[in-house]
N, C-alpha and C positions, 0 to 999 in steps of 0.2 A: 409332209411328204414322208415316205417309207424309206427307213435307214435300219442298217444293223450295226450295234455299237459292241465294243469290248468293255464289258462291265468291270473287269479286273483281269489282270494278266495271269491266267490260269489256263490257256490253251483254248481249243475250239468250243469247249462247253461253257465258257463264258461269254460267247457271243449272243446278242439279244436283239430280237426286232423291236423296232420302237418308232413312233410317230412324230416328227419334227415339223417345226414351222418350216414353210416354203420359204427358200431365200429369194431376194428380189436384186437384180442387177443394179449397181450404180451406173452413172452415164458412161464410165470407161470400163465396163464389165459386160460379160456374156453370160448368159444362163443356159445351161445344157443340160437335156434329159438324158441321163446316162443309161444306156440300154444294157450294157454288158461289162463286166469286170472278170479280169483274169488274176489268178493266184500265183505267187512266187514262194519259193523257199523261205525268203526274207519275210514273209507275212506270217509264218509260223514262228519265226524267231521272235517277232514283235509280239504275237500272241502269248508267248511264253516270259515275255519282259526281259529278254537278254540283252537289249540295249541299255539296261540299266537307267541312269539320269538323263540319258539322250533320247528317251520316249515318253510318251504320254501312257499312264498305266491305267487309266480310269476313264470311262465313257468316250473312248477314241472309236471314231469310224475309221476302220482299217482299211487296207489294200491301197496300192498305188496306181494300178492299170486299169484303165476303162476306155469305154467309147460311147458315143452317143450323138445327138443332133442338137443344134441351136433352137432354141423356142423363144428366146428374146434378147435383144441387144440394148445397150446403153445409147444415148444420143451421139456419144464421141466415137462409136465404134464405125470403123470405115472397111476392115478387111474381112469381116464375117457378116453373115445375114441370116435371117430365120431359115431353117431347112437345111442349111450346110451341116454335113456329117463330119465330126471332129473327133480327134484324140488328145487327150491331155498329155503333156510331156512328163517324164519321170521326176526330173528336177525342175521345179517350178520356175527356176530364175537362171538356169545355165542356158544361154542362148547360143553362144560361140566360143571357139578357142578352148583354152584350158580352164578348168574351175578355179575359183579361189575359195578363201575360207567361208565365203556367204554362200555362194552357189551350191557348193558342194554338201551342204546340210539343208537344201531347200526341197528334200524329197517329200512326197506325200505319204500320209499313212503311218507316220512314226511319231513325231512330236507335234504334228498338226493333222486335222482330219483328212482322210483320204476319200475313197471312190465308192464304198459300198453304200450308197444312198440313191435315191431317184432323181434328185436335182443338185446342181452344184454351179457356183458362179466361178468364173475365170477371167483374167485379163488375156488381151489378145496375144501376147507373146507365150503364153502357156499352153496353146492350142495349135495343133497342125491339121491340115486337111486328110481325111481318111482316104486312102487308095480306093479307087472306085470299083476295084473287082473283089474287095473284102466285105464279108458280113461284119456287123458289129462284134460278136464274140471273136472273130478273127483279128479284127483290129484292135480289140483289147489286149491282144498277146504282144503287141510291138513295144510299148514303151520301156519296160525293163528286160525281159528276155530277148526281145527281137533285136534291140539296140545293143545289147551286151554282146551277143553273138557277131552282129555286124562289125563292130569295133574290133573284135577278136579276129575276124577273117579279113575284113576290107578296111580296117583302121591303118594305125602306123604298122609299119612291117606287114604289109598285107600280103595275102597268099596269092601265089602266082599259077598259072596253067602249068601242070607237071608236078607240083609240089605234092609231097606226101604228108598228110596231117592226121592227127588222132583227136577225137573229142570223145569225152568221157560221159557215159550214161545215156539216157534216152528221155530225159526231161526236156522241157522247152528250149532252154539255151542251147543244149547240145544238138538238137534237131534242126534248130535254126542255122547252127554253125555247119552241119551235114549239108543243108541246102545251099547256103551261100558258097561255100567251098565247092561243090559240085558245079554251080553256075560258074565259077572261076575257073574250072577246068583242072581242080586239084583231084588227088587220089584221097579217099578218106578211110581211116580206120575207126571204128566205133566199138566201144566198150560197153558191157551190161553185164548183170549177174543172171539175166533170162535169156534162155535161147529163143523163146517165143518173140520177145521184143527185138532180139538182134535180126530175126528174120523180117520182122516188119522195117527195121531201118535197112535191110538189104533191098527191100522193095522200093525204098526212097533213094536208092543209089549208092549206098555204102559198099565200099570195094573189099573190105576185110571186117571180119567179125571177131572180137575177142570176149569170151566169158571169162571175167576176172574172178568170179567165184570159184571156177575149176582150175584157173591158171593164175597162181598168186605171183609169179613172175612174169606178168604179161608185159613188162618192160622189154625183157629179152625177146619176147615174141614178136613184138613190134619192131624191134631192131632188126631182127631176122627178116620180117616182110620187107624191109628197105634194102635188104641186100647187104646189111652191115653198116650202111653210110649213115644211118641215123634219119629220124623224121625232120622235116622242116618246121613244122609247128605243132604244138600241143594245146589243146583247149583244157586247161586245167581246172576241174570243177570239185575234185574230191578234197584237197587239202592235206591234212597231215598224213594219212595213210596212202596217198596216190602219188605224192610229189617225187618220192625217191625212185618210182617206176618211171615216172615221166623223165627224170634225169638221165636214166638209163637209156631210154630209147631216143632222146633227142641228139641230133647231130651236133657237132662243133659248130658254132655260130648260129644254132637255131634259136627259136623263140618259144618260150611256155608262156601262154597268156593266162595270168592267175585270175580267176573269177570267183570261185566257190570254195567253201569250206565244209563240205557236207560231213567229212569225217573228221574234221578238227581244225582248230585254227592256228596251232602252234607248230614250229618247225624246229624242235630242239636239236635233232640230229642231222640238220642240214648240212651238207658238205661244200662249204664255200669255196675251198680250193678247186674242188672239181668244176664249179660252175666258172670261176674266173679263168682257170687254165684252158677251159674249152670255149671261152668268149660266148657263153650261153646268156641270152636275154631273158630276165624274168620281167614280164610286162603286166602291171597291175592294170586291170579294166574295170572300170566304175560306170557302167551303162554309156552315158553320152549326152551331148548337147542337142539344142532345138535343129541346129543346122544339119547335123548328122541324121536325126530322125527324118528330116524331109528328104534328105538324099537317099536313104534307106528305103522309105516309101515308095519313091519314084522307081528305084531300082526293082522293088517287088512288083510294081504295076507292070513295069517295062517287060518283065520275065515272067509274069502271072505266077509268082511264088506265093503259096498261101501257108499260113502257121498249120501245125499238125495239133488238133484238139482232141483230147482224150474223151473229156465228158463235159456237158453243160448242165448245171444243177441250177433249179429255182432258187429264187433268193429266200424262200420259206425252208429251204435245206442247205443253208450256209454252213451250218455246223458240219454237215455231212460231206461238203465240198472240201472243206478244210482237212477233215479227218481221211478223205480219199487221197489228198496231197500228201498227208503225213505218212499214210500207209506205204508209199512208194510203188504202188500197183500202177500208177498211170504211165501212159506213153504219150509224151507231148504235154500240152497245156491243160489244166484244169480251169473251167469258166463257171461264173455264174450269170445266169440271166436276171436283170434288175428290172 
């Protein structure tokens, strides 16, 4: 089969196409022909070796998110059959409830081979059925970005009709959050450094736009948009450079969903008394489990919600796909056709 491997942790230039032996499913396994892969910021982190000892540094098949169809099943498989369209879940062994020490490290494409290959075997519990209205590239956007946004909006402390929320940037997670929040009846503020991207977000239903490149104190601007009451929830993707502004904008008793660390991973000047005295919840969100993935997929099908895809690259241009993601020029998800 065709695959792409990371020869060493040195960025997109270290990705190399290879031919590997076709996998053969055991009696309790399912062979899937992967048709599309979507990229996440996490994949860039892995390409640069930033997970240290917690990742494989040589000959790793990268990426965690894919979609495809079943081409063979083992004798013991009862819940999938040849021809079924499927999506692998992000955490291979996190099925329901809260994670534990084992399930939280069962993610693909970090210390175990991921999805940037033509064929892969799975156990039944590692797959869900693809929503019927989605193409394979669209379905490949769901496991990490989609489910992360779902749990930020519809998970614990869910967003309700009439709430005012803010989501940062116009990447995959943020645009999913915009779509899920609008479907819930919320008002949405979205931030970006690009006026062009902000106008695209307006076309998707964003109620208020903030260019954080021109407005360094965007937390105050967002607070003013709430009439001084503060926002109900903020989808926090920036990290070090954005959390202070999020704390300015959030209302007493509000929730900041901590997801990304695009601008840094440390909070050395975090004002803990400010958080405690205002009863602010900092909610860590780490994708989600299989049950939540199925619930989200059904919701998207019921409401005809589709991911926003920026560009689909052929597998022969995998390096270009990663570089495009790295450039930050994308609006929505970057995908690779396998």
